[in-house]
C-alpha positions as semicolon CSV with decimal commas, in nm:
position;residue;x (nm);y (nm);z (nm)
1;M;-0,310;2,492;1,673
2;S;-0,429;2,160;1,800
3;E;-0,688;2,145;1,535
4;S;-0,387;2,162;1,284
5;K;-0,171;1,943;1,450
6;N;-0,482;1,707;1,431
7;H;-0,501;1,747;1,074
8;E;-0,120;1,737;1,021
9;I;-0,133;1,378;1,187
10;V;-0,412;1,337;0,968
11;R;-0,230;1,425;0,664
12;N;0,103;1,214;0,724
13;L;-0,154;0,920;0,827
14;S;-0,297;0,902;0,516
15;V;0,056;0,920;0,325
16;V;0,205;0,628;0,539
17;S;-0,163;0,439;0,547
18;F;-0,169;0,437;0,105
19;F;0,156;0,332;0,085
20;T;0,131;0,085;0,347
21;L;-0,191;-0,048;0,221
22;I;-0,016;-0,139;-0,114
23;S;0,281;-0,313;0,110
24;R;0,028;-0,499;0,289
25;V;-0,205;-0,626;-0,025
26;L;0,141;-0,701;-0,201
27;G;0,234;-0,848;0,136
28;L;-0,090;-1,124;0,144
29;L;-0,022;-1,145;-0,250
30;R;0,312;-1,307;-0,130
31;D;0,152;-1,518;0,146
32;I;-0,092;-1,634;-0,096
33;C;0,213;-1,732;-0,380
34;I;0,385;-1,891;-0,033
35;A;0,055;-2,105;0,033
36;Y;-0,012;-2,146;-0,335
37;F;0,356;-2,299;-0,403
38;F;0,404;-2,447;-0,045
39;G;0,093;-2,500;0,172
40;A;0,167;-2,525;0,539
41;G;0,403;-2,789;0,611
42;V;0,771;-2,914;0,715
43;A;0,903;-2,647;0,427
44;T;0,687;-2,320;0,539
45;D;0,765;-2,398;0,908
46;A;1,109;-2,415;0,816
47;F;1,086;-2,102;0,663
48;F;0,891;-1,862;0,898
49;V;1,138;-1,979;1,154
50;A;1,448;-1,898;0,962
51;F;1,282;-1,560;0,862
52;R;1,158;-1,468;1,199
53;I;1,547;-1,481;1,327
54;P;1,669;-1,188;1,123
55;N;1,340;-1,000;1,168
56;L;1,371;-1,030;1,558
57;F;1,690;-0,837;1,548
58;R;1,581;-0,612;1,257
59;R;1,303;-0,459;1,507
60;L;1,565;-0,456;1,811
61;F;1,791;-0,259;1,622
62;G;1,642;-0,103;1,317
63;E;1,301;0,019;1,366
64;G;1,260;-0,106;1,747
65;G;1,461;0,009;2,027
66;L;1,723;0,256;1,842
67;S;1,447;0,449;1,689
68;A;1,320;0,454;2,006
69;S;1,605;0,608;2,171
70;F;1,768;0,822;1,892
71;I;1,460;0,970;1,738
72;P;1,345;1,143;2,061
73;V;1,680;1,287;2,121
74;Y;1,750;1,360;1,752
75;S;1,423;1,572;1,696
76;G;1,518;1,776;2,003
77;S;1,908;1,846;1,870
78;L;1,717;1,969;1,527
79;V;1,485;2,233;1,754
80;K;1,709;2,316;2,016
81;K;2,062;2,274;1,867
82;G;2,171;2,338;1,492
83;A;2,248;2,126;1,210
84;R;2,627;2,068;1,300
85;D;2,540;1,899;1,647
86;S;2,265;1,692;1,499
87;Q;2,471;1,605;1,218
88;D;2,759;1,516;1,433
89;L;2,490;1,262;1,635
90;L;2,344;1,142;1,309
91;M;2,671;1,014;1,184
92;T;2,769;0,897;1,537
93;V;2,475;0,662;1,539
94;F;2,508;0,553;1,226
95;T;2,791;0,460;1,258
96;V;2,788;0,230;1,576
97;L;2,477;0,066;1,373
98;F;2,626;-0,001;1,080
99;F;2,883;-0,208;1,301
100;V;2,693;-0,356;1,541
101;L;2,440;-0,524;1,223
102;L;2,759;-0,635;1,076
103;F;2,865;-0,789;1,328
104;L;2,541;-0,968;1,466
105;S;2,518;-1,043;1,058
106;V;2,886;-1,264;1,100
107;I;2,779;-1,421;1,448
108;G;2,424;-1,520;1,277
109;V;2,600;-1,686;0,979
110;L;2,846;-1,842;1,249
111;F;2,636;-1,971;1,501
112;S;2,264;-2,036;1,288
113;F;2,261;-2,357;1,483
114;V;2,246;-2,234;1,819
115;F;1,980;-1,981;1,672
116;V;1,767;-2,251;1,530
117;V;1,731;-2,483;1,838
118;I;1,684;-2,224;2,071
119;T;1,365;-2,106;1,863
120;A;1,244;-2,411;1,739
121;P;1,407;-2,676;2,008
122;G;1,123;-2,911;1,852
123;F;1,281;-2,954;1,532
124;L;1,579;-3,144;1,663
125;N;1,358;-3,474;1,653
126;K;1,288;-3,376;1,279
127;P;1,621;-3,388;1,138
128;V;1,478;-3,349;0,772
129;Q;1,321;-2,983;0,904
130;F;1,603;-2,910;1,118
131;H;1,855;-2,894;0,861
132;L;1,615;-2,716;0,652
133;T;1,550;-2,479;0,883
134;L;1,944;-2,439;0,965
135;F;2,036;-2,358;0,597
136;L;1,799;-2,085;0,538
137;T;1,906;-1,899;0,882
138;R;2,225;-1,893;0,737
139;A;2,117;-1,801;0,381
140;M;1,853;-1,520;0,532
141;F;2,118;-1,370;0,830
142;P;2,244;-1,109;0,649
143;Y;1,904;-0,919;0,589
144;I;1,920;-0,782;0,930
145;F;2,230;-0,580;0,835
146;L;2,036;-0,462;0,503
147;I;1,686;-0,395;0,653
148;G;1,829;-0,253;1,001
149;L;2,018;0,022;0,771
150;A;1,688;0,051;0,601
151;A;1,494;0,146;0,857
152;F;1,710;0,339;1,041
153;F;1,703;0,573;0,719
154;A;1,332;0,553;0,734
155;G;1,318;0,704;1,071
156;V;1,566;0,999;1,000
157;L;1,363;1,067;0,706
158;N;1,035;1,062;0,907
159;V;1,216;1,319;1,174
160;H;1,285;1,543;0,876
161;G;0,899;1,514;0,720
162;S;0,920;1,245;0,438
163;Y;0,696;0,976;0,542
164;A;0,685;0,825;0,209
165;P;1,008;0,670;0,164
166;G;0,999;0,493;0,469
167;A;0,649;0,352;0,412
168;M;0,720;0,217;0,072
169;Y;1,037;0,019;0,127
170;P;0,832;-0,317;0,269
171;I;0,663;-0,291;-0,117
172;I;1,030;-0,392;-0,221
173;L;1,059;-0,691;-0,035
174;N;0,709;-0,827;-0,083
175;I;0,728;-0,767;-0,521
176;A;1,119;-0,996;-0,452
177;V;0,963;-1,239;-0,243
178;I;0,693;-1,267;-0,507
179;I;0,900;-1,296;-0,855
180;S;1,130;-1,560;-0,680
181;A;0,799;-1,781;-0,577
182;I;0,674;-1,777;-0,929
183;F;0,978;-1,757;-1,115
184;L;1,303;-1,918;-0,959
185;R;1,103;-2,187;-0,739
186;P;1,207;-2,422;-1,061
187;F;1,549;-2,362;-1,012
188;F;1,586;-2,501;-0,704
189;H;1,587;-2,894;-0,577
190;E;1,425;-2,742;-0,250
191;G;1,182;-2,498;-0,401
192;I;1,175;-2,297;-0,133
193;Y;1,541;-2,179;-0,147
194;A;1,389;-1,925;-0,378
195;L;1,239;-1,787;-0,098
196;A;1,547;-1,696;0,073
197;V;1,688;-1,589;-0,219
198;G;1,377;-1,298;-0,282
199;V;1,423;-1,173;0,064
200;M;1,819;-1,075;0,041
201;A;1,778;-0,962;-0,295
202;G;1,485;-0,751;-0,157
203;G;1,684;-0,654;0,129
204;I;1,980;-0,486;-0,069
205;L;1,697;-0,317;-0,267
206;Q;1,540;-0,205;0,017
207;V;1,866;-0,017;0,127
208;L;1,946;0,117;-0,180
209;S;1,596;0,317;-0,201
210;Q;1,600;0,460;0,138
211;L;1,980;0,588;0,023
212;Y;1,854;0,750;-0,266
213;Y;1,555;0,974;-0,066
214;I;1,860;1,005;0,159
215;K;2,010;1,222;-0,065
216;R;1,724;1,384;-0,223
217;K;1,694;1,531;0,191
218;N;2,072;1,656;0,159
219;I;2,074;1,461;0,459
220;K;2,484;1,378;0,529
221;L;2,600;1,028;0,613
222;G;2,957;0,930;0,716
223;L;3,173;0,729;0,960
224;R;3,202;0,914;1,275
225;F;3,265;0,849;1,658
226;N;3,211;1,157;1,885
227;L;3,140;1,032;2,224
228;K;3,207;1,341;2,365
229;N;2,853;1,461;2,182
230;S;2,616;1,492;2,479
231;D;2,322;1,377;2,286
232;V;2,515;1,077;2,172
233;K;2,536;0,957;2,534
234;T;2,200;1,055;2,613
235;V;2,091;0,793;2,313
236;F;2,276;0,487;2,420
237;R;2,189;0,571;2,804
238;L;1,826;0,530;2,657
239;L;1,931;0,247;2,463
240;V;1,973;0,008;2,690
241;P;1,642;0,019;2,842
242;S;1,498;0,042;2,462
243;L;1,688;-0,270;2,374
244;L;1,558;-0,439;2,687
245;G;1,188;-0,376;2,608
246;M;1,161;-0,485;2,241
247;A;1,361;-0,725;2,312
248;V;1,105;-0,880;2,585
249;I;0,800;-0,811;2,311
250;Q;1,028;-1,047;2,024
251;L;1,058;-1,290;2,287
252;N;0,666;-1,333;2,287
253;L;0,667;-1,391;1,893
254;L;1,013;-1,628;2,001
255;F;0,821;-1,855;2,267
256;D;0,492;-1,887;2,051
257;T;0,702;-2,017;1,797
258;L;0,873;-2,270;2,058
259;L;0,613;-2,387;2,172
260;A;0,429;-2,464;1,826
261;S;0,707;-2,656;1,729
262;F;0,606;-2,900;1,961
263;L;0,287;-2,950;1,810
264;P;0,188;-3,101;1,490
265;S;0,310;-3,037;1,180
266;G;0,192;-2,673;1,011
267;S;0,114;-2,514;1,355
268;I;0,392;-2,254;1,314
269;S;0,248;-2,202;0,967
270;Y;-0,081;-2,139;1,103
271;L;0,043;-1,884;1,376
272;Y;0,236;-1,732;1,046
273;Y;-0,084;-1,711;0,823
274;G;-0,351;-1,588;1,104
275;D;-0,093;-1,350;1,212
276;R;-0,032;-1,170;0,874
277;L;-0,441;-1,105;0,846
278;Y;-0,425;-0,987;1,180
279;Q;-0,130;-0,758;1,108
280;F;-0,339;-0,640;0,807
281;P;-0,517;-0,331;0,972
282;L;-0,249;-0,305;1,217
283;G;-0,010;-0,231;0,952
284;V;-0,195;-0,007;0,767
285;F;-0,329;0,178;1,040
286;A;-0,185;0,128;1,402
287;I;0,192;0,105;1,280
288;A;0,183;0,364;1,011
289;L;-0,031;0,588;1,295
290;Q;0,280;0,535;1,565
291;T;0,508;0,609;1,258
292;V;0,322;0,963;1,239
293;I;0,310;1,073;1,601
294;F;0,631;0,951;1,753
295;P;0,840;1,202;1,562
296;A;0,527;1,483;1,636
297;L;0,521;1,386;1,973
298;S;0,900;1,457;1,979
299;V;0,926;1,771;1,880
300;S;0,638;1,892;2,103
301;F;0,831;1,758;2,414
302;A;1,111;1,915;2,271
303;R;0,903;2,241;2,269
304;E;0,772;2,175;2,611
305;D;0,444;2,239;2,455
306;V;0,251;2,007;2,709
307;K;-0,095;2,098;2,569
308;E;0,014;2,046;2,206
309;V;0,104;1,666;2,341
310;N;-0,199;1,566;2,522
311;S;-0,408;1,695;2,251
312;A;-0,247;1,476;2,020
313;F;-0,234;1,178;2,239
314;N;-0,611;1,228;2,315
315;F;-0,687;1,240;1,907
316;S;-0,464;0,961;1,808
317;T;-0,615;0,784;2,039
318;S;-1,000;0,831;1,917
319;L;-0,872;0,758;1,579
320;M;-0,710;0,460;1,647
321;F;-1,031;0,349;1,815
322;F;-1,241;0,495;1,515
323;I;-0,999;0,242;1,249
324;I;-0,942;-0,056;1,495
325;V;-1,281;-0,150;1,606
326;P;-1,480;-0,180;1,286
327;S;-1,173;-0,377;1,143
328;S;-1,189;-0,636;1,445
329;V;-1,556;-0,657;1,399
330;G;-1,486;-0,726;1,018
331;L;-1,249;-1,001;1,111
332;I;-1,412;-1,179;1,351
333;L;-1,746;-1,205;1,121
334;L;-1,552;-1,321;0,806
335;R;-1,256;-1,440;0,926
336;N;-1,337;-1,810;0,754
337;H;-1,438;-1,649;0,440
338;L;-1,099;-1,468;0,474
339;V;-0,865;-1,717;0,488
340;R;-1,074;-1,922;0,220
341;L;-1,054;-1,671;-0,041
342;I;-0,700;-1,575;0,057
343;Y;-0,491;-1,893;0,130
344;M;-0,717;-2,212;0,035
345;H;-0,550;-2,271;-0,318
346;G;-0,315;-2,532;-0,447
347;V;-0,136;-2,747;-0,164
348;F;-0,331;-2,516;0,092
349;N;-0,637;-2,715;0,211
350;L;-1,004;-2,648;0,401
351;A;-0,843;-2,841;0,692
352;D;-0,559;-2,549;0,707
353;A;-0,813;-2,284;0,660
354;Q;-1,000;-2,396;0,963
355;K;-0,728;-2,414;1,148
356;T;-0,611;-2,066;1,044
357;A;-0,912;-1,914;1,088
358;S;-0,923;-2,044;1,460
359;V;-0,578;-1,897;1,497
360;L;-0,697;-1,572;1,368
361;L;-1,007;-1,519;1,574
362;F;-0,789;-1,518;1,894
363;F;-0,553;-1,304;1,752
364;V;-0,845;-1,047;1,679
365;I;-0,963;-1,046;2,069
366;G;-0,634;-0,845;2,129
367;L;-0,583;-0,645;1,852
368;W;-0,692;-0,348;1,992
369;A;-0,521;-0,307;2,278
370;S;-0,211;-0,409;2,030
371;A;-0,284;-0,123;1,799
372;L;-0,368;0,140;2,104
373;L;0,007;0,029;2,253
374;R;0,100;0,227;1,943
375;T;-0,032;0,546;2,049
376;V;0,084;0,500;2,427
377;I;0,452;0,365;2,373
378;P;0,563;0,648;2,167
379;V;0,477;0,918;2,486
380;F;0,675;0,727;2,682
381;Y;0,985;0,771;2,470
382;S;0,901;1,109;2,369
383;M;0,915;1,165;2,769
384;K;1,296;0,992;2,758
385;D;1,100;0,778;2,945
386;T;1,211;0,396;2,838
387;K;1,194;0,192;3,168
388;T;0,837;0,189;3,207
389;P;0,737;0,006;2,894
390;V;1,032;-0,240;2,946
391;N;0,830;-0,291;3,288
392;A;0,529;-0,349;3,110
393;A;0,661;-0,562;2,870
394;V;0,827;-0,797;3,102
395;Y;0,491;-0,863;3,295
396;S;0,340;-0,889;2,964
397;L;0,585;-1,190;2,889
398;I;0,557;-1,357;3,198
399;L;0,175;-1,364;3,212
400;N;0,202;-1,503;2,808
401;I;0,450;-1,783;2,898
402;I;0,224;-1,876;3,220
403;L;-0,112;-1,876;2,972
404;A;0,055;-2,027;2,670
405;V;0,149;-2,327;2,832
406;I;-0,188;-2,362;2,978
407;L;-0,409;-2,287;2,699
408;M;-0,218;-2,482;2,441
409;Q;-0,265;-2,781;2,659
410;I;-0,633;-2,720;2,623
411;M;-0,660;-2,571;2,234
412;G;-0,347;-2,650;2,092
413;V;-0,237;-2,372;1,845
414;G;-0,496;-2,115;1,912
415;G;-0,424;-2,105;2,285
416;L;-0,103;-1,962;2,194
417;A;-0,269;-1,644;1,973
418;L;-0,548;-1,637;2,296
419;A;-0,246;-1,642;2,569
420;S;-0,068;-1,340;2,314
421;S;-0,404;-1,138;2,316
422;I;-0,450;-1,161;2,703
423;S;-0,074;-1,016;2,751
424;L;-0,144;-0,735;2,469
425;I;-0,418;-0,623;2,692
426;F;-0,290;-0,638;2,977
427;N;0,045;-0,388;2,849
428;Y;-0,180;-0,160;2,740
429;L;-0,400;-0,087;3,082
430;F;-0,070;-0,109;3,280
431;L;0,055;0,184;3,050
432;L;-0,251;0,380;3,022
433;R;-0,242;0,334;3,428
434;R;0,127;0,490;3,456
435;L;0,050;0,739;3,243
436;Y;-0,280;0,879;3,403
437;L;-0,032;0,822;3,764
438;K;0,220;1,062;3,606
439;R;-0,048;1,339;3,542
440;V;0,123;1,469;3,183
441;I;-0,171;1,294;3,000
442;S;-0,470;1,191;3,032
443;L;-0,802;1,096;2,826
444;G;-1,033;1,358;2,826
445;R;-1,386;1,417;2,738
446;G;-1,393;1,463;2,396
447;F;-1,214;1,128;2,377
448;F;-1,513;0,911;2,543
449;K;-1,756;1,080;2,362
450;S;-1,560;0,945;2,014
451;F;-1,523;0,622;2,180
452;V;-1,903;0,599;2,228
453;R;-1,989;0,705;1,891
454;T;-1,747;0,464;1,779
455;M;-1,881;0,150;1,956
456;I;-2,220;0,254;1,826
457;A;-2,115;0,257;1,485
458;S;-1,929;-0,057;1,514
459;I;-2,243;-0,271;1,669
460;V;-2,510;-0,120;1,354
461;M;-2,204;-0,248;1,104
462;G;-2,190;-0,563;1,239
463;I;-2,542;-0,625;1,256
464;F;-2,533;-0,530;0,878
465;V;-2,234;-0,772;0,752
466;G;-2,392;-1,029;0,999
467;F;-2,690;-1,025;0,803
468;T;-2,544;-0,990;0,471
469;I;-2,272;-1,289;0,539
470;I;-2,613;-1,524;0,644
471;I;-2,846;-1,421;0,334
472;L;-2,530;-1,474;0,077
473;G;-2,416;-1,815;0,222
474;G;-2,734;-1,923;0,206
475;L;-2,788;-1,814;-0,108
476;N;-2,445;-2,060;-0,154
477;Y;-2,224;-1,757;-0,303
478;G;-1,892;-1,779;-0,259
479;S;-1,601;-1,645;-0,040
480;L;-1,532;-1,373;-0,303
481;I;-1,895;-1,233;-0,311
482;I;-1,953;-1,287;0,044
483;V;-1,638;-1,094;0,128
484;S;-1,658;-0,812;-0,125
485;V;-2,039;-0,719;-0,074
486;A;-2,012;-0,761;0,297
487;L;-1,701;-0,484;0,304
488;I;-1,887;-0,258;0,091
489;V;-2,179;-0,309;0,334
490;G;-1,974;-0,274;0,630
491;A;-1,796;0,044;0,491
492;L;-2,142;0,193;0,435
493;S;-2,331;0,139;0,720
494;Y;-2,028;0,251;0,967
495;L;-1,949;0,604;0,757
496;F;-2,324;0,680;0,770
497;T;-2,368;0,588;1,129
498;S;-2,082;0,783;1,215
499;F;-2,153;1,083;1,055
500;A;-2,506;1,077;1,215
501;L;-2,370;1,050;1,528
502;K;-2,116;1,334;1,436
503;N;-1,788;1,149;1,574
504;E;-1,529;1,390;1,534
505;S;-1,284;1,155;1,369
506;F;-1,483;1,100;1,075
507;Y;-1,511;1,481;1,059
508;T;-1,143;1,511;1,098
509;I;-1,068;1,284;0,797
510;R;-1,323;1,421;0,562
511;Q;-1,199;1,744;0,595
512;V;-0,846;1,655;0,530
513;L;-0,945;1,422;0,253
514;S;-1,140;1,682;0,088
515;K;-0,881;1,909;0,111
516;R;-0,602;1,657;-0,069
517;S;-0,870;1,647;-0,354
């Protein structure tokens, strides 16, 4: 049973990762367009601040806190009760979400001034940048309503075993922004306005795409508010600590933006561009795995199958290490060439590239912890324990604030990235220890065997990639050749070493992919 469960996880992960990879590639193309046309300066800082505000609320009420409280309860209702009760639960939660998102959108537009002051107080001394940020925030705040609904629909589809639609909808936003940047920019006095148009158009299309798949699955939607349903009460009881936990995590991002607004122009953009590259493997693999494992764990807990839960947790953690550790090594070794290859076009210059690469390095230090949080947090949520992740997030936030204030004085914008990484590592270790103390789930011998083999294979890969960079750099090859050859050499050396060491994660992935072909 555990082996079939592992295969199911890998099968679903391959689907989500495939579409997420396409989305991330398009996301990089989107960022290339932004860097090419707008560089890293006043306009981009304004756009990234304005776009981050509705994104924060999206993560809170869409794919974040609400999903954390809703998915375990909805999964349990489908398993233990029936279609009628689960339908009642779905409609009630949808109704509440609909009106909350609508209310937040209106409040956001009316009080954008307050949000901008809180998020980027350093802009108050830069009137032109402040007013540009204010306009963009008002223009894009309704995006929270659109993306919040789209993310909720994606979560519902995941519970029903349909993972592709939720993985595909971010593709739509990237395409919309790319088209807007290229073709609509000349029609605006401030070209950056075109990006706001792309964001809103993308949001509308994202909602419509998810509604299409909801209809295909014959999942009924409607407005209903039935607080007598015991599952509805459970969702809202879990929702408050879930929202607090997600809010604390997002406060980390806002706090970094706040501090960066006091640094020289371009600092917020460096954080954004570095974070985008750091988020690439995180989105393609880590978030994709969380998307797959969360509903699976919720169903297992609903069945009270502790053995299956423990097996899935150990396997997903091993799989995450298998993917993220070599990704981290590759990003560290190739960071300068990657930034130059992807961003150094148009008005984005060498100085911008060097600062972005430095930020990327410090972000990558905590990549493994950020990824592994995606395997630990779903366990707590599946157990309907939302308080422990909140406590961990609060402690992590306090640590991040203290370190960020200190390190930015010494290292500038890179200090903000390093503080974030250290706080993520603390967060993961804190939650892992809590799991161990609960004695529900523990990392077993199989995990540690896989971990050692993954580390050995990653070291071998790092040696081969390092020599490749040195040799090709000495021959004066450009970043495109260096990155391409290094990726091929790194992938082959890592996979061959994993095969030779008989790493279980490698063999499971190979078996599943061979069956799919």
